[in-house]
Each structure stands twice: as C-alpha cells, then as structure tokens.
C-alpha positions as CSV (number, residue, x, y, z in Angstrom):
1,M,-0.1,-0.2,0.1
2,A,1.3,3.7,-0.7
3,Q,0.4,6.7,1.0
4,F,-1.0,9.6,-1.3
5,K,-1.3,13.4,-0.7
6,Y,-4.4,15.3,-2.1
7,D,-5.9,18.6,-2.6
8,A,-9.5,18.4,-3.6
9,K,-13.0,20.3,-3.2
10,D,-16.2,19.1,-1.9
11,P,-19.7,19.2,-3.7
12,S,-20.1,22.6,-1.9
13,G,-16.6,23.9,-3.3
14,K,-14.9,23.8,-0.3
15,S,-10.9,23.0,-0.3
16,I,-10.0,20.0,1.2
17,S,-6.4,18.7,1.7
18,G,-5.2,15.3,3.3
19,A,-3.8,12.0,2.9
20,L,-5.2,8.5,2.1
21,E,-3.8,5.1,1.6
22,A,-4.6,2.7,-1.3
23,A,-3.1,0.2,-3.5
24,N,-2.1,2.3,-6.2
25,R,-2.9,6.0,-7.7
26,E,-6.1,4.8,-9.8
27,S,-7.6,3.2,-6.5
28,A,-6.7,6.5,-4.5
29,V,-8.8,8.4,-7.1
30,N,-11.7,5.9,-7.2
31,I,-11.9,6.4,-3.4
32,L,-11.8,10.2,-3.9
33,H,-14.5,10.1,-6.7
34,Q,-16.6,7.9,-4.5
35,K,-16.7,10.6,-1.8
36,S,-18.1,13.0,-4.2
37,L,-14.7,14.9,-4.3
38,T,-13.4,17.0,-7.2
39,I,-9.4,16.3,-7.6
40,I,-7.2,19.3,-7.8
41,S,-4.1,17.2,-7.5
42,I,-3.1,13.9,-6.2
43,S,0.4,12.8,-5.7
44,E,2.6,9.8,-4.0
45,E,4.4,10.6,-0.9
46,K,7.9,8.7,-1.6
47,G,9.5,6.6,1.1
48,R,6.4,6.4,3.3
49,E,4.7,2.8,3.6
50,A,1.2,2.5,4.9
51,K,1.4,1.3,8.1
52,K,-1.3,-1.5,7.9
53,K,-1.3,-5.0,8.5
54,K,-0.3,-7.3,5.5
55,V,-2.2,-9.8,3.8
56,K,-1.8,-13.0,5.4
57,L,-2.2,-16.4,3.8
58,D,-5.2,-17.2,5.8
59,D,-6.8,-14.0,4.5
60,L,-6.0,-14.9,1.1
61,V,-7.5,-18.5,1.8
62,I,-10.8,-17.4,2.9
63,F,-10.5,-14.6,-0.3
64,S,-10.1,-17.6,-2.7
65,R,-12.7,-19.9,-1.0
66,Q,-15.5,-17.2,-0.9
67,F,-15.0,-16.0,-4.5
68,S,-15.1,-19.5,-5.6
69,T,-18.1,-20.1,-3.8
70,M,-19.7,-16.9,-5.2
71,V,-18.5,-17.6,-9.0
72,D,-19.9,-21.3,-8.7
73,S,-23.1,-19.8,-7.5
74,G,-23.7,-17.3,-10.7
75,I,-22.7,-14.1,-9.2
76,S,-20.5,-12.1,-11.5
77,V,-16.8,-11.9,-10.9
78,V,-17.2,-7.8,-10.6
79,Q,-20.2,-8.4,-7.9
80,A,-18.3,-11.1,-6.3
81,L,-15.2,-8.8,-5.6
82,S,-17.4,-5.9,-4.5
83,I,-19.0,-8.0,-1.8
84,L,-15.5,-9.7,-0.7
85,A,-14.1,-6.0,-0.6
86,E,-16.9,-5.0,1.6
87,Q,-16.9,-7.9,4.2
88,S,-13.1,-8.5,4.3
89,E,-11.4,-7.6,7.6
90,N,-8.0,-6.8,6.3
91,K,-8.1,-3.3,5.1
92,V,-5.2,-3.8,2.5
93,L,-7.0,-6.7,0.9
94,S,-10.4,-4.8,1.0
95,A,-8.7,-1.9,-0.8
96,T,-6.9,-4.0,-3.0
97,T,-10.2,-6.0,-4.0
98,Q,-11.7,-2.8,-4.8
99,A,-9.1,-1.8,-7.2
100,I,-9.4,-5.1,-8.9
101,S,-13.2,-4.7,-9.4
102,K,-12.6,-1.2,-10.9
103,D,-9.9,-2.5,-13.2
104,I,-12.5,-5.1,-14.3
105,E,-15.3,-3.0,-14.9
106,S,-12.9,-1.0,-17.2
107,G,-12.6,-4.0,-19.4
108,S,-9.3,-5.8,-17.7
109,N,-9.3,-9.4,-17.3
110,L,-9.2,-10.7,-13.9
111,C,-5.5,-12.0,-14.0
112,D,-4.2,-8.9,-15.6
113,A,-5.9,-7.1,-12.8
114,L,-4.4,-9.3,-10.0
115,A,-0.9,-8.8,-11.9
116,K,-0.9,-5.2,-10.7
117,H,-0.8,-6.4,-7.1
118,P,2.4,-8.8,-6.9
119,K,2.9,-8.3,-3.5
120,I,-0.2,-10.0,-2.5
121,F,-1.0,-12.3,-5.5
122,S,1.9,-14.6,-6.5
123,E,2.8,-15.5,-9.8
124,L,1.4,-19.1,-9.3
125,Y,-2.0,-17.4,-8.2
126,I,-2.0,-15.2,-11.3
127,N,-1.2,-18.1,-13.7
128,M,-3.8,-20.4,-12.2
129,V,-6.5,-17.8,-12.6
130,K,-5.6,-17.1,-16.1
131,A,-5.9,-20.8,-16.6
132,G,-9.2,-20.8,-14.9
133,E,-10.4,-17.9,-17.2
134,T,-9.2,-19.5,-20.2
135,S,-10.5,-22.9,-19.6
136,G,-14.0,-21.5,-18.1
137,K,-13.3,-23.4,-14.8
138,L,-12.4,-20.3,-12.5
139,D,-14.6,-21.4,-9.6
140,E,-12.8,-24.8,-9.7
141,I,-9.4,-23.4,-10.1
142,L,-10.0,-20.8,-7.0
143,D,-11.2,-23.8,-4.9
144,R,-7.9,-25.5,-5.8
145,L,-5.9,-22.4,-5.1
146,A,-7.6,-22.3,-1.6
147,T,-6.8,-26.0,-0.9
148,Y,-3.3,-25.4,-2.0
149,L,-2.7,-22.3,0.1
150,E,-4.2,-24.0,3.2
151,K,-2.1,-27.1,2.7
152,T,1.0,-24.5,2.3
153,N,0.1,-22.6,5.4
154,S,-0.2,-25.6,7.4
155,L,3.5,-26.8,6.5
156,Q,4.8,-23.4,7.3
157,R,3.0,-23.6,10.7
158,K,4.5,-26.7,11.3
159,I,8.1,-25.4,10.8
160,R,7.3,-22.2,12.9
161,S,6.0,-24.3,15.7
162,S,9.2,-26.5,15.5
163,L,11.4,-23.6,16.1
164,V,9.5,-21.8,18.7
165,Y,10.6,-23.8,21.6
166,P,14.3,-24.0,20.8
167,T,14.5,-19.9,19.9
168,V,12.7,-19.1,23.1
169,V,14.9,-21.4,25.3
170,I,18.2,-20.5,23.8
171,S,17.3,-16.6,24.1
172,L,16.6,-17.1,27.7
173,A,19.8,-19.0,28.1
174,M,22.0,-16.2,26.6
175,T,20.1,-13.4,28.6
176,I,20.5,-15.2,31.7
177,T,24.3,-15.7,31.0
178,L,24.8,-12.1,29.9
179,V,23.1,-10.9,33.2
180,L,25.3,-13.5,35.1
181,L,28.5,-12.2,33.2
182,I,27.5,-8.2,33.6
183,K,25.6,-8.0,36.9
184,V,26.7,-10.8,39.0
185,V,30.3,-11.8,38.5
186,P,31.3,-8.1,39.1
187,V,29.9,-8.3,42.6
188,F,31.8,-11.7,43.4
189,K,35.0,-10.1,41.9
190,N,35.0,-7.3,44.3
191,I,34.7,-9.7,47.3
192,F,37.6,-11.9,45.9
193,D,39.6,-8.7,45.8
194,T,38.9,-8.0,49.3
195,L,39.8,-11.5,50.4
196,G,43.0,-11.6,48.3
197,G,44.9,-14.6,47.5
198,A,45.2,-16.4,44.1
199,L,42.3,-17.3,42.5
200,P,41.6,-20.7,40.5
201,L,42.1,-20.9,36.7
202,P,38.5,-20.9,35.7
203,T,37.5,-18.4,37.9
204,Q,40.3,-16.0,36.4
205,I,39.1,-16.8,33.2
206,L,35.4,-16.1,34.0
207,I,36.2,-12.8,35.5
208,M,38.6,-11.9,32.3
209,I,35.6,-12.6,30.0
210,S,33.2,-10.5,32.4
211,D,35.6,-7.4,32.4
212,T,36.0,-7.6,28.7
213,L,32.3,-7.6,28.0
214,R,31.4,-5.1,30.3
215,K,34.1,-2.5,28.8
216,N,33.3,-3.3,25.2
217,F,29.7,-4.2,25.4
218,I,28.3,-1.2,23.3
219,F,31.2,-2.1,20.7
220,A,30.4,-5.6,20.8
221,A,26.7,-5.0,20.2
222,I,27.1,-2.5,17.4
223,G,29.5,-4.9,16.0
224,A,27.1,-7.9,16.1
225,C,24.4,-5.7,14.6
226,I,26.6,-4.6,11.5
227,F,27.6,-8.1,11.3
228,V,23.8,-9.3,10.9
229,F,23.2,-6.7,8.8
230,L,25.9,-7.3,6.2
231,L,25.3,-11.0,6.3
232,K,21.2,-10.3,5.7
233,K,22.5,-8.2,2.8
234,Y,24.6,-10.7,1.5
235,F,22.0,-13.6,1.7
236,S,19.8,-11.0,-0.2
237,T,21.9,-11.7,-2.9
238,P,21.3,-14.3,-5.5
239,R,24.7,-15.7,-4.8
240,G,24.5,-15.3,-1.3
241,R,21.1,-16.9,-1.1
242,Y,22.4,-19.8,-3.2
243,Q,25.4,-20.3,-0.8
244,F,22.9,-20.1,2.1
245,D,20.6,-22.7,1.0
246,K,23.5,-24.9,-0.2
247,R,24.8,-25.1,3.3
248,L,21.4,-25.1,5.0
249,I,20.4,-28.2,3.3
250,R,23.8,-30.0,4.3
251,L,23.1,-29.6,7.9
252,P,22.5,-32.7,9.9
253,V,18.8,-33.2,10.8
254,F,17.6,-30.1,10.2
255,G,19.0,-29.8,6.5
256,L,16.9,-33.1,6.2
257,L,14.0,-31.2,7.4
258,V,14.5,-28.4,4.8
259,R,15.0,-30.8,2.1
260,N,11.8,-32.5,2.8
261,V,9.9,-29.1,3.0
262,A,11.2,-27.9,-0.4
263,I,10.4,-31.2,-1.8
264,A,7.0,-31.4,-0.5
265,K,6.6,-27.6,-1.6
266,F,7.7,-28.4,-5.1
267,T,5.7,-31.2,-5.8
268,R,2.4,-29.9,-4.4
269,T,2.8,-26.6,-6.2
270,L,3.6,-28.4,-9.5
271,A,0.8,-30.9,-9.0
272,T,-1.6,-28.0,-8.6
273,L,-0.5,-26.2,-11.5
274,V,-0.4,-29.2,-13.9
275,R,-3.9,-30.2,-12.9
276,S,-5.2,-26.4,-13.4
277,G,-4.1,-26.6,-17.2
278,V,-0.8,-24.5,-17.1
279,P,1.8,-25.8,-19.7
280,I,4.5,-27.7,-18.0
281,L,7.2,-25.2,-19.0
282,N,5.4,-22.3,-17.4
283,A,4.4,-24.5,-14.3
284,L,8.1,-25.3,-14.0
285,A,9.2,-21.8,-14.2
286,I,6.7,-20.7,-11.8
287,V,7.6,-23.6,-9.4
288,G,11.3,-22.6,-9.6
289,K,10.7,-19.2,-8.7
290,T,8.3,-19.9,-5.8
291,S,10.3,-22.8,-4.1
292,G,12.0,-20.8,-1.6
293,N,15.3,-22.6,-2.2
294,K,18.3,-21.6,-4.8
295,I,19.1,-25.3,-5.2
296,I,15.8,-26.6,-6.4
297,E,15.2,-23.1,-8.5
298,E,18.6,-23.8,-10.3
299,N,17.6,-27.6,-10.8
300,V,14.3,-26.5,-12.3
301,T,15.6,-23.8,-14.4
302,D,18.2,-27.0,-16.1
303,A,15.0,-29.0,-16.4
304,C,13.4,-26.4,-18.4
305,S,16.2,-26.2,-21.1
306,S,16.2,-30.1,-21.1
307,I,12.4,-30.3,-21.5
308,K,12.7,-27.7,-24.5
309,E,15.0,-30.3,-26.2
310,G,12.5,-33.2,-25.9
311,E,14.1,-34.5,-22.5
312,P,11.4,-35.9,-19.8
313,I,11.2,-33.9,-16.6
314,S,12.6,-37.0,-14.6
315,G,16.1,-36.8,-16.3
316,P,17.2,-33.3,-15.3
317,L,15.7,-33.9,-11.7
318,S,17.7,-36.9,-11.3
319,R,21.1,-35.2,-12.1
320,G,20.4,-32.2,-9.5
321,G,21.3,-34.3,-6.7
322,I,18.5,-32.8,-4.4
323,F,15.7,-35.0,-5.5
324,P,15.6,-38.6,-3.9
325,P,15.6,-41.6,-6.5
326,M,12.0,-42.4,-5.7
327,V,10.9,-39.0,-6.4
328,V,12.7,-39.0,-9.7
329,R,11.2,-42.7,-10.2
330,M,7.4,-41.9,-9.4
331,V,7.8,-38.6,-11.8
332,S,8.9,-40.7,-14.6
333,V,6.1,-43.3,-14.1
334,G,3.8,-40.3,-13.9
335,E,5.0,-39.2,-17.1
336,Q,4.8,-42.4,-18.9
337,T,1.1,-43.1,-17.7
338,G,0.0,-39.5,-18.1
339,Q,-0.8,-39.4,-14.5
340,L,2.0,-37.0,-13.4
341,E,-0.5,-35.0,-11.2
342,K,-1.5,-37.8,-9.3
343,M,2.0,-39.0,-8.7
344,L,3.1,-35.4,-7.6
345,N,0.3,-35.4,-5.1
346,K,1.3,-38.7,-3.7
347,I,4.8,-37.4,-3.4
348,A,3.7,-34.5,-1.6
349,D,1.6,-36.6,0.7
350,F,4.6,-38.6,1.7
351,Y,6.9,-35.8,2.2
352,E,4.5,-33.7,4.3
353,E,4.3,-36.8,6.5
354,Q,7.9,-37.1,6.8
355,V,7.8,-33.3,7.7
356,D,5.8,-34.3,10.5
357,A,8.3,-37.0,11.6
358,A,11.4,-34.8,11.0
359,V,9.6,-31.9,13.1
360,S,8.8,-34.3,16.0
361,G,12.2,-35.8,15.8
362,F,14.0,-32.3,15.6
363,V,12.0,-31.0,18.9
364,S,12.9,-34.3,20.9
365,M,16.7,-33.9,19.8
366,I,16.8,-30.2,20.6
367,E,15.3,-30.2,24.1
368,P,18.4,-32.2,25.6
369,L,20.8,-30.2,23.5
370,V,19.5,-27.0,25.0
371,I,19.3,-28.7,28.6
372,A,22.8,-29.6,28.3
373,F,23.8,-26.1,27.1
374,L,22.1,-24.6,30.1
375,G,23.7,-27.0,32.3
376,I,27.4,-26.6,30.9
377,V,27.2,-22.8,30.4
378,I,25.2,-21.3,33.6
379,G,26.4,-24.3,35.6
380,G,30.0,-23.7,34.6
381,I,29.7,-19.7,35.7
382,V,28.3,-20.9,39.1
383,V,30.9,-23.2,39.6
384,A,33.7,-21.0,38.8
385,L,32.2,-18.2,40.9
386,F,32.0,-20.5,43.9
387,L,35.6,-22.5,43.6
388,P,37.2,-19.6,45.6
389,I,34.4,-19.9,48.4
390,F,35.3,-23.6,48.4
391,K,38.8,-23.2,48.7
392,I,38.4,-20.5,51.6
393,T,36.2,-22.8,53.5
394,E,38.6,-25.5,53.2
395,L,41.5,-23.2,54.6
396,L,39.3,-22.1,57.6
397,G,38.6,-25.9,58.2
398,K,42.1,-26.5,58.6
C-alpha cells in the first residue's frame, strides 16, 4: 500500500487537503470520487509505506474460497469482488479488491488486474487464475488455489512451531548468561579482591570474560548488529542465497527437514499447476521461483532447458542431486502413464508426513541439547564463582 497526498473540493466547493492510503494511484482516485470529491491534485508520498497489516495467507485462503463459492453460485466476478471488498476484515485486501473490481469494470481481465498487485498475488496465483479464465473453470481453479494455500500454510506452521521452543529457550539462556557475566560476576570479583589470594584458573577466565564484555559491550553490540546486517544483505543477493541454501540443506537433521519441506512444496505446487492446465514449461518456471530454495530453482531451470530439447522431466531432476531416487522414479512413472499430477500429489503427501516426523524428531533432539547447553554454560559460571569460596572454606577448616 502507498500513501497519497491530495487537494480536492467537496460538492459545496470547499477546498480539502489530506492523505489516504491505497493500493495504487488509480485506486486512490476512485476512493476520492466515491466521496464525491473533485480532485485538484494527487501525488504519492515517496518513502512512506502504509502502516497497515499485511495480507496473511489465512486472509488469502478465505478470499479464494469465498470467491470460488460466489462464482460457482452464478454471481458475476465484479459483484463477487465488491462483496468481498465490503466484508473483508483486512483493510489492505479490501482496498486491493476494490481496485481489482474497478479494473475489471474498465475492461481488464481478472488475471491482468491481479498482476498489478504482485505483493499480494503471487505469479502462481495469477497463472492459475489465467488458466481458469481460459478454460471457463474459474470457480474450480479458485477452490484448488484455496486448498493449495491451506496446505502450504499448514506446512509453514509446522516449521514455525518446531522453531519456537528452541528459539525461546536459547534466547532465555543467552539473556541469563549475559546477566550473570555483566551484573553478578563483578559483585563476586569485588568480594574476591577484598579477600585477596590467588584465584582458581576457571574463576580468572570467567572474570576476564566479564571485564572484557562490560568494557566493550556497546562496541560488541554495534559490531554484532553490523555483522548481522551485512550477512543479511549478502544472503539477499542471488549468490549469497544460493550459498546459504546449499549449506542449510547439508546440515545434519535440520538439513533433512529443509529438504523434505522443499520437495513437498515443489511437488504440491507443480501438481496444482499441472492439474489447472498451466503448460508444463510455465509451471516449472513458476515452481522454481516459488520454491524458496535456490538449489531447487537452479535444478528446475536446467530441467526447463532439457524439456525444451525433448527430454522428460525426470532426467534433469535426477542430475540435480536434490531429489531422491524415489521422487525421480515416481515422476518418471507419472510421465509415462499420463498421471503426473496424481504422482506429484502422492509424493507431496508422503513428504509432508516426513516433515511431521522430522519436526517431532527435531524437537525431541533439540530439547536435551538445550538443557545440556544450559547446564554446561550457566552451571560452569556458577561453579567458577564458588570455587574460591570452597577453597576459603577448606582453608578455614584447617
């Protein structure tokens, strides 16, 4: 959403100035016309984004499902979009739907109107709608889109849920460790300085770490922020993202989870596109871009080049090294029998079950590792602090 500044006149001729948020300039003009305002000037305010909530996948699922039901009931596309715009609780989606409705009333196709809003409607969504318009099965395609988005959302939730527990516990452990080093250790250091005597080596190391951290905490924090920023910038480049995905997929346990998620998403998306009548080369190009994994995207790009030369899909997939032999064999059987969509759905179902198992295994494995980390780090700090006290107690006992 963009923010627009305008000067206008109301029906009585009074001058009005203000700002509004809309999907694009045309949508902003329509909103002002609906308020019976005569526009004198309107311009987009650069660098200012609308501070509204984004369109979540759940919102898009409901939108697609309701849109499908209305079209199937015989309601025209324009009327259906008007109803959806009125009842949508998400203001961003509501404004976007209004803009799409206006574009269609002006003679635009639905897929072309959707293409003006790429931040909300993906290339996959637009191409499937285009296939639905061409085949006259828009309601069916929208229903498939809703089902696909629901499965995609479910898969993402599983991954997020698997990361919540370790993230919270590790963050808590790091916070406790920093508090001990910055606040608690200096107190014990003052006590040890008062008592005098040589400190045990672990205690000396701990105090040295504490002093270094306290003196350079601001510089360390700034350095860490700069490092994270530069790392994020690098990973946002094609080369950086490729290197990140390549190393991520090779990680023990977690790498297998990432690969299974990527394969499940790839096969589910390709099956949905093939079933919707999208040409195979277009479908593969879309799947590569929406896979979320540069390794798969490169593999799919190679597959497109090979398919243009007459080679079946299974050949280049097997050479990429990312797809297991079972996936390649099932794709090959699907191509030979003319049941590619069915085979792809079976692969997606299998790997989504594998993701469930991998998530459970990952959570089960990470819990003892986190507990061990807490025990070693925090326990080590506590022991190092009390070693001199134990030594003094022994000397007093003698």
